[in-house]
N, C-alpha and C positions, 0 to 999 in steps of 0.2 A: 116150837126148841128145837133148833138143831142136834140130831143126832148122826153121831160118824158112826162109820162100816166098821172102820180097821183102826190100829193104831195108828197104818204107815198113811192115815187123811190124815188124823190128826198134824204129824208132821208132815206133811208137804202145804198144808195151809197154815198152821205154826210161821213155818219157814218163809210164804211169801205176804207174811202180814208181816215183815221188818225188809222186805228184801224187795227195792226197786229201782228202776233202769229208766238213765235219760238219755238224751242221745249221744253227747260227751261222754259219758259214763256208762253202757246196756247192761241190761244184765246177762247170764251168761246161762243158758237153761239148760240140762242136760239131761238128755231121757234113753234112759236103758232099757229094751226088753232083751229079750230070753237070749239073740241073737244079733240083736246090735245095735250100735248106741250111733245117737242123735246131738246137735249141737246144733242149739241156736244163738243169734245175738238179739234178743227185744228191747226195745225203749218203750216202757208200759206205757211210759205220758201221754205218747202217742198213738201206743197202742200197735206199733207195727215190729216186725220183724226184722233187724237192718240186715242181717246175715244168719242163711242158713248153709248145712251139708249135709241133710240127706239125701241125698241126688244121690251122695257121690259115696254113698252109705255100700251096697254091695259090691266096688270095687277098692272099699278098701278090706274087704273081711275073708276075701277072696285068699282058700285056705293058709290062716293069720289067725292068732288068737287074740281074743278081744281086747288083750292091754296094750300087742300092737297095733292094730287097728283103731281105739282109742287114740295113741296114739299117732298116728298122724291122717287124726282126723281132723286132730291138733291141729296140727301145723297147716291144714289146710285153713281154716279157721281162721288160724293165726294169718296169713297168704290171702283170703279171700275182705279181713279186719282191718287190713293194714290198706287194701286199696282203696278200701273207704273210708277213711281217716280215723278209724279208730283202734288207741294202742293202750289204753286200761276200757276195764272190765269189770261188772264183780259177781261171784261166782255164788250162781243157785245148785244149791247141790237137791232141790226138795228134799222127798222125804227117804232116802236112801241115807242106811245107816253103813255100806261100808262103801270105801273110799277110793275101795283101788280103780275102781273100771271107770269109777264119774272121772276121779283129779286128775284125771294123765292128760284130759285133751288142753287142759290149762298148766301144765309144769313146762316150762320156762326152754324153747333148744335156742 
């Protein structure tokens, strides 16, 4: 029997059990560390990351709050997704309870 290490791990696994991204509507996965925020669009059926904005993290976070940086990353994610022809995505907040910084990249601009 699998034992969970903590409740956060339970929330992550429970969320992932219900969300699957496709090529037409990929999963928008957001990861938040203590300093930075990363986002990716993932096609779960192919097991491929379609778009990622983690390489631009340092420039977006220089001298800005986490919320401002998340908004900038969301805009960059939208630009890259449009270039690849992706217009819709399924939002995966993972196991995070607070959506302040996590949902910022998904707001429409």
